[in-house]
N, C-alpha and C positions, 0 to 999 in steps of 0.2 A: 529507426527508433520505433518501438512498438507503442502504439497508443490505442490499441483495441480496448473496448470496455472489458473490465474484469468480470469474470463469471464465477459461479459457485464452484467450478472446477479449479480455480486459482486458489491456492492455499498459502497461508503465511509461512515463511521460511523459518520462523522462530517457534511457532506452536502448532501449526497445522490447521488453524481456524480459517474461515473464508477471508481472503485477502481483499482489502479495499484500497490499498496504496501500492503503487508500483514505483520503485526508485530505480531509475536508469543511471548506471554508473559508466565511466569511460570504458570499462570492460565488463559486460554482463549487467544483470539487474537483480534486485531483491523485491520480494513481495512481502507485505506486512498486513496483519489485521489492524484495525484502528488503534487498539491498545499498544501494540508493539511499534507502530509507526510513530505515535506520540513519544514513547519511551526512548526511542533511538534517533529522534529527529535531530538532535544536536550533533550526532556522529555523522549523519549522511548529508545534511543540508549543505555543507561547504564543499562536498565532492561530487554531489549528484549532477548529472547532465540535465536531467528532467525528473520531476516528481509528479506522478499522476495520482491525484488524491480524489477518491470517490467515496469518502466517508460520509458525505451528505446523503448517500443512499441509505445508510443505516437509519436515519430519521424517517425516511420515506417507507422503507421496508419493515423496520422493526419498532418504530416509535421510540428509538433510543434518545436520550437527552444528554 
């Protein structure tokens, strides 16, 4: 299972923005920006093997609320 920190090179699979959430599935993984991670949480929560959520970095890096 990949748990390396997400970098600016990791992009959201939905929109291409910087990814802050990695969703590890039984086969493969998905990367999401904060917005799309929240929007699709109901769909992946029950099937994810692991969710790596680094959205707290948005506050530290960008002052997001």
